[in-house]
C-alpha positions in Angstrom: 93.6 107.2 66.4 90.0 106.5 65.3 88.1 103.4 66.2 87.8 102.6 62.5 91.6 102.2 62.4 91.6 99.9 65.4 88.7 97.9 63.9 90.7 97.4 60.6 93.7 96.3 62.7 91.5 93.8 64.6 90.1 92.5 61.3 93.6 91.9 60.0 94.5 90.1 63.2 91.4 87.9 62.8 92.3 87.0 59.3 95.8 86.0 60.4 94.4 83.9 63.2 92.0 82.2 60.8 94.9 81.4 58.5 96.9 80.0 61.4 94.0 77.8 62.5 93.4 79.5 65.8 90.7 78.3 68.1 87.1 79.0 67.1 86.5 80.7 70.4 89.3 83.1 69.8 88.0 84.0 66.4 84.4 84.4 67.8 85.7 86.7 70.5 87.5 88.9 68.0 84.3 89.0 65.8 82.3 90.1 68.8 84.8 92.8 69.6 84.9 94.0 66.0 81.1 94.2 66.0 81.2 96.4 69.1 83.8 98.6 67.4 81.9 98.9 64.2 79.1 101.0 65.8 81.8 103.5 67.0 83.9 104.1 63.9 83.7 107.9 64.2 85.0 107.9 67.8 88.6 108.3 68.9 90.1 105.6 71.1 90.3 108.1 74.0 86.6 108.8 73.8 85.9 105.0 73.7 88.1 104.4 76.7 86.5 107.3 78.6 83.0 105.7 77.9 84.2 102.3 79.2 85.7 103.8 82.4 82.5 105.8 83.0 80.4 102.7 82.6 82.7 100.7 84.9 82.7 103.4 87.5 78.9 103.4 87.8 78.7 99.8 88.8 79.6 100.1 92.5 79.3 103.4 94.3 81.5 103.8 97.4 79.9 103.4 100.8 82.0 105.9 102.7 80.5 105.1 106.1 81.6 101.4 105.9 85.1 102.4 104.6 85.6 104.9 107.4 84.5 102.5 110.1 87.0 99.8 109.0 89.8 102.3 108.4 89.3 103.7 111.9 89.5 100.2 113.3 92.7 99.4 111.4 94.3 102.7 112.4 93.3 102.3 116.0 95.2 99.0 116.1 98.5 100.9 115.4 101.2 98.3 115.7 99.4 95.8 117.9 99.2 92.6 115.9 96.2 91.2 117.8 94.2 94.3 117.5 95.1 94.5 113.8 94.0 90.9 113.3 90.6 91.5 114.9 90.1 94.6 112.8 91.2 92.8 109.7 89.0 89.8 110.3 86.0 92.2 110.8 86.9 93.8 107.5 87.4 90.5 105.7 84.1 89.1 106.9 82.0 92.2 106.2 80.0 91.4 103.1 79.1 95.0 102.7 82.8 95.7 101.8 83.1 95.3 98.1 86.1 96.0 95.9 85.5 99.8 95.9 85.5 100.0 99.7 88.5 97.7 100.0 90.4 99.7 97.5 89.6 103.0 99.3 90.5 101.5 102.7 93.9 100.4 101.3 94.6 103.8 99.8 93.9 105.6 103.1 95.6 102.9 105.3 98.7 102.6 103.2 99.1 106.2 102.0 97.8 107.7 105.3 97.3 111.5 105.0 99.0 111.8 101.6 96.8 109.1 100.0 95.2 111.4 97.5 98.6 112.7 96.3 99.9 109.2 96.0 96.9 107.3 94.5 94.4 109.9 93.2 90.9 108.8 92.5 91.6 105.9 90.1 91.3 102.4 91.6 94.5 100.8 92.7 93.0 97.4 93.3 90.1 96.1 91.2 89.6 92.9 93.2 88.6 92.9 96.8 91.0 90.0 97.6 94.0 92.0 96.2 93.1 95.0 98.3 92.8 92.9 101.4 96.2 91.3 100.8 97.7 94.8 100.3 96.2 96.0 103.5 97.8 93.1 105.4 101.1 93.8 103.7 100.9 97.4 104.7 100.6 96.4 108.3 103.6 94.2 108.0 105.6 97.0 106.4 104.6 99.3 109.4 105.8 96.7 111.8 109.1 96.3 110.0 109.7 100.0 109.8 109.0 100.3 113.6 111.4 97.5 114.3 114.1 99.1 112.2 113.5 102.4 114.0 113.9 100.8 117.4 117.2 99.0 116.4 118.6 102.3 115.0 117.6 104.1 118.2 119.4 101.4 120.3 122.6 101.7 118.2 122.7 105.4 118.1 124.9 106.7 121.0 123.3 110.2 121.1 
């Protein structure tokens, strides 16, 4: 699909919204988007999306040293809740950890050695806060799995 087709669809949507007395801010937003699309009429949607993803990816490069430091601290905690809380507090309070680092830490903490196969290179979490919540959830999942394993080991007679 070409951008010109998408632009025509957006123009039709704008007309329908104008007829239905939509908010002026909604119409203005659509007009702004249509203006952006107008300069790219010859592109395909896939090319346009690739451009947007490339532009978004350039904003924040990954600081691998910081990510590895916090990942090592989290992994060192293993199943010790107090050690995890100290490592997690250090991660949460480190202003050098932005959304890109937090996302990478989550992928490697949750996916462990198979994280590339599971998540690939695309971001899983776009917000730092979401990645931090997911890291905490991953720790709780680890604890739960270990508790289940222990109960099964007690109940298994062999």
